[in-house]
C-alpha positions, 0 to 999 in steps of 0.5 A: 488688563484682566484682574486676578480673582481673590475671595477672602473669607472671615473664619468664625461665624462665617465659614464656622458656626461657632467662636473657634476661640471659645471652642478651642479653650474648652477642648484643650482645658476641659469644662471646668477650667474653661468656666473658671477662667472665663468667670475670672475674666468676665469683668473685661469681657463685659468692658470689651462688649461695652467697648471700653477695652479693646478687643485685642487686649482682652483676648491676649489676656484670655490667651495668656491665661490658658496657654502661656508656657505651653511648648508651640510643639504641643500647641500645634498638636492640639491644634490638629487634634482640634480640627479633627474633632471639630470639622463638623463646625464648618458650614456645608454651604461655606465649604461649597463656596470656597471649592467653587471659588478654587474651581473658578481659579480664584485665590482663597484667603482665610482672614481671621481674628483667630490664631492661625495655628488652628485655623490653618489645620482646617484648610484640609477639609477645603478643595478636592487635592493638595494642588487646590489647598495650595491656593488657600492662604490663611491670614490670622493672629499669630502667636509669640514663642521665646527662645525655648519655644514656648508660648509668651502668651502675647501675639507677634502681629496686631489682632486680625480684626476690622481694618487690620484685616483689610491691612493683612489683605493689602500687604498680601495682595498688593496693587489693589487695581490687579485683582478683584475681590470678593469678601464674606463676613458676618460680624462688625469685625469684617465691616472693613473688609466687606467694604473694601471688597468689589463685592461683599457678602454678610452672613452669606452661608446660614441655612435656610428654614 
């Protein structure tokens, strides 16, 4: 039986040249509030780097600090504006790789720990038409809203990082024997996804000197 082709791409650092959570906060809140917020949470950030506090807890605390209480409609508008003004962060080689995968009939998954609201806004910069883009699915971290459509600061999904990336791919694609998986990543958060794939590529889209 011929297996379908699936290509999974990490977003931050793989398809992009930066951490989009940091870039998004700076864009949304301005330099002064961004720096003040990071200084406030610097002890937690250090503890996270030392492995003393889980990544997802720190990320949720920081996200809540900046965005809790914002209307989802306003947040989504901000995400669209962010993508429009930051399309330059997409790596040219990464765009080529995604477009090549689509041209070869593969389903493309963008599997990211970043909030899927802004990751989805970058999909329009891949492929050559809307039909192509229908074969791109974003599997990211999803935000929670209350009954009034306001962000609670919490996430409705697990942080899409590490083993969670594999679980998301399994849930989306189903029986592992039915598809051939090629994965692309750049950090320890992609380790499990790269190991799970038939072919895994680490830091594949860096410009050569």
